[in-house]
N, C-alpha and C positions, 0 to 999 in steps of 0.2 A: 909790352907786348910780345919781342923777340921768346920769350918762353913759354906765353899762350901759342904760337908757330909752332916751339920748336913742338910740346905737348899735343898737340894735335898733330904732326910728322909720324908722332911717337904710336899714337894711337891707329892711326892708318896703318904705318908699318906694322903693327899686329894683327890688327884688323887682314892684313892683308898674307898677312902667313898662318892665320886662324885659316883663313881661306881656302889655301893652297892646302895643308894639314889634311879636309876637310877633302877635297880633292883627293888628297893621295892613296887618302884611306876609301874615299866611295871607286879607285879605281882599280887598286887589290883586288876590296871586294867582288866587283865586277869581273875581273879576270880570273878569279880563284874559281866561282860559276862559272864563268863558260870552261875551263880546265876539268872541273866537274862533268861542265855537261859532255866533252870531249870522254873522260875517261866510262863514264856509263853508257858510251854510242860505243866505244871498245865496247865494253862489255856484251854488250847486245849482239852483236857481230859477233865476237866471240862464241857468244849462246851457240848463237845460228849455225857458225860452224863444228861446232857439235853436232846438233840436231841433223841434219846436216852430211855427218862424214866424210866433214874439206878437212881432211889432213893439210890439203894445200895453201890456202884461205885459215888456217891455227897456224899455219906457220909463221904465217904470211905476217900475223900481230905479237910476234913478239920481237925483240931487240937479235942484233945479230950473234951477242952472247947469252943469249937468257936463257936459263934453265926451269923443263917442266919436272914436276916433284909429285908424280902417280900416286896413290897411294898402292902400297908391296910391289914394287917395284923399280931398277933404277934410275935415277935421275937420268934425261936428259941433256948432255949441254951442249947447243950449236946449234942454229938450224937446220942442221944435217941429220945430228940422232934425233932433236923434233920432232922431225917430217917423222923419221925412220916409226917414233917410237904410238905415234897419231897413224899411222900407218896402220899400226898394229895394232890397237885399239880399236878402230875402225873397222879390221878385220874382223874383230868378233863377237864387236856386240855394235845396236845403235841407240841408239842416246834419243831421250823426249823426254827436255828437262825447264826448267823453267827455274831464272835466278832472282836471287833476292837481294838486294844492296843494302848493308847495313852500313856501311859506315868508307867513305872517302875519305882520305887527309890524304893532302895534297902541304911540298917544302921545299920549294923553290925548281927543279924539276923529274925531281924522285914525288912519290906518290906511293901509299897504298890502299887497301879494296879488304873489305870483309864481308864476302857473304855467303847463301847459302843456295842450295841450289837444290831440287823437289821432282820427280819425276818420274819416268821407269823407264828401262834398256829390256833391249829383246835381244834377247840371246840367239848368239847367230845358229853354233853350236847343237843344237834343244829345240827352236822358236821359242820359248818358254821369254814371257815379259814380265818382270820382276821389278819390287821398286826400288825406287834409286834416292837417296837421298845422303848430301855434300852439305862439306863447310869448305870455305876458299879463303887462302888467302893472295891474291893477289899482288905483285910489286910491282910498280909501271917505273917510266924513267924515258922522259925524253927526249928522242932522237931522230936527228934533220927536225926537229919542230914540231914534232911530230911523236904523242901518247906510244908507247908500245907494253909489250912485259916481259916486263923482266928476268921477274922469275913466279911461279908460280904455285903450289901443295893445293891438298886437300883432303881432306879421307873422308870416311866413309863414318855416317853418325847414327847406320842402323846398321 
C-alpha cells in the first residue's frame, strides 16, 4: 500500500512538472510573439518617419548610443549625429517607400530584423522622382523596457 502511494505521488509530481514545463514554453512563445509585434510596430513607425521626413521622430526611435549607417555616408553615432544625418537626408530627398519584413530574431534584450524596401525618391534639387530599392539590417535593443533601434544599416539593391 505504501509503495502504491509513493508511485501515485511520483506520477502526480511528474505530471505537475510536465504541465509547468508546457506552461513555461507557452509563456515564452507568447512573449516572443509580443516582442515581434512590438518590433514590427517600431519598423512601421520608422517607415512613417521616412515617408514624412520626420527627423525628430526617426531619432527618437534609436537608443541613446544608436548608430545609423547609411550607404555612401559616414556613420552617425548617438542621437545628436543621427538627428543631423536625418535632417540632411530629408533636406535632399523625399521618400515614399514600403518596408517588407523578411526576418525578426529575438534573443533576450537584443533582436535583429532583415527587411527590404521599395518605392520612390523625390530629389529636391531637380524635382526628379526615381525608383528606390534597398535591403536593410536593423539591430534592436530594449531600452527602459521599450524596443529601440540600436544599429541600422542599408544599401541600395538597384
